[in-house]
Phi, psi and omega in degrees: 000317178295323179298318184288324187262332184264321184302321178300341180280003182299335179292341178258334183215097190301330178301341178295352178299338181298338181290347178276349183270127178298322182297320179295309182291326177295316179298317182283335172293319177296317178295324179297310180295322179298314180294320178299316179295319179295316186285323187248350183302312181299319180294320180294318179299317179296321178295318178298323179293318179295324180280000179060038176270080185247157183283138170263134186251137178298132181286340182266007180270189178303136183299332181294344182276346184298331180290346181277353180303130180091353176297132181308139178237188184066028177294345176299343179300316182280347169290309180298316181297316181292325178293318179299317179296315182298320180289327175296328180276313192250348183275163173271104186283000174267359183272121183296322184291329176297313179295322180297315181289325177293319177298318177298316179302315182288321182294310179290330175296322179295320178297315179295324179298314179298317179299313179297318182298318179294323177297316182292315183293328181270352180059039172210175186274005179265117179255236176299141173299153184305319182294325180292317179295315181294324179295317178296317178296319181297316181297315180294316181295319181296320179298317180295313183295318179296322178296314179297321183294313185276341180261352182270181178257197182292346181280340191297330184266002181277141184250126179251146176247148176302145178075000177243135185280320185263153178296145182273336182197148170261111188283344180059225181293338180292345178294333181295303177296327177298314180295319178298315180297321180296315181296313180294318181295315181294319179300315180286326178297317177295320179298318179295334182280355182266089182214348181233154182300117175082351185299303184292318181301316180296317179295319181291329175301315179296318182296316183284336171295315179297318179293327176297318177296315183293318180292324180295311183285331178291335181269004179245130181298315185292311182293318181294323178293319180297319183272352178071038178243159182299137175272122181242103188308319185268003184285331185304322182295339178290344174301319179298317179295315181299318180290326176297316178294320178300315178298319179296321180292323176295317177297321178293320181299332177305323181262343186263349180292158186295132353279131188294136173269342181204149176253154182291318183076170179295333179300330178269312186292316180295319183291316182290323176296320177297319180295320178303314181292319181297317178298320180295325177292321181295317185265009177062044176236043185298324181272322181298329181295335177290332175283314179304314178261045183303325179295322178297321179296318178297318182298310183289328177295323179297323178292314180299314180298317180298315182294313181297316180298318182289323180293319186271322188245353185059027179229149178261139176279320181251154177300327176195146175242155359299167193297336179296330176287331176301315181291326175297313180295335178280355175112359178287141174292149182303316181296327179290318178300314181298312182298317182289326176290325174298316179299316179298319177298321177295321179294318178298320180297316181295319178298317181296313181295321181294335181295339181295328182270336183262071177205000000 
């Protein structure tokens, strides 16, 4: 909105030219979400507490988690809200990809909201039935993928691998189910990673910093040509969105670090995971995003392995899944698990970014 109304005034006041720079608007979008979380986070947490919107904790989990019962949840609401405000102020509202990712954020957030609400109202950790949650995710993911497929050019169905400059295959119509599976998988993988104080928020900050870099260079003809990656004209504006989300996550982490005053809830984790996947589809980094979010991949794989092993062998591979709980059950302190997973997330991010030059 500021870009549309203030930038035309540059003919009268040349400093307004800064509004044309993605870096300027991205930085201030991040500051906007950060300030909104700082200013209103405490009030929102108190409102959630008064409404008795508290977390239900699994009785079969680590005993140290039982004290978290009743901690306000659904904190993802003020992440989504602050991002929406920041994008209305600092984003280019004529950009289709901005609207697509915002719609995805809201759609997956709505699914998570219903899931969280049912958990709170029933006073247990069972929310939406698995089929209901997956059906909602499938519908939202299919709508996004079909829009990208029919509105894109011939490049949209091509698949690129890290460290390789040229596409390895044109997936054609198979790109549609692939894209749907990626969005649903990433959304659930991020959701599974939300189990310890500050763990998910810290990991997502790293992921969205990496995505901010990727969207910025993908939206520039010169940088994308130099690095040999696809040029996506409308991708640059997603840098503002990524930095806005990063700022919101930092503000949320202020309240979510150990001992957490509020939890993100499915309203936050499902929506942010969906956005990560959608951005990767837009900028043609569908495989690289699995490296960037390597910890999320490990988390969801641990759940799949545990379920398959128990179904087939009646034995568990891990003491508890997702894998961050395995280390807790093995005796690691919660803060140690979080710190080490953050370090691992940082390493995955560095490997992913470095792959742009090694191709």
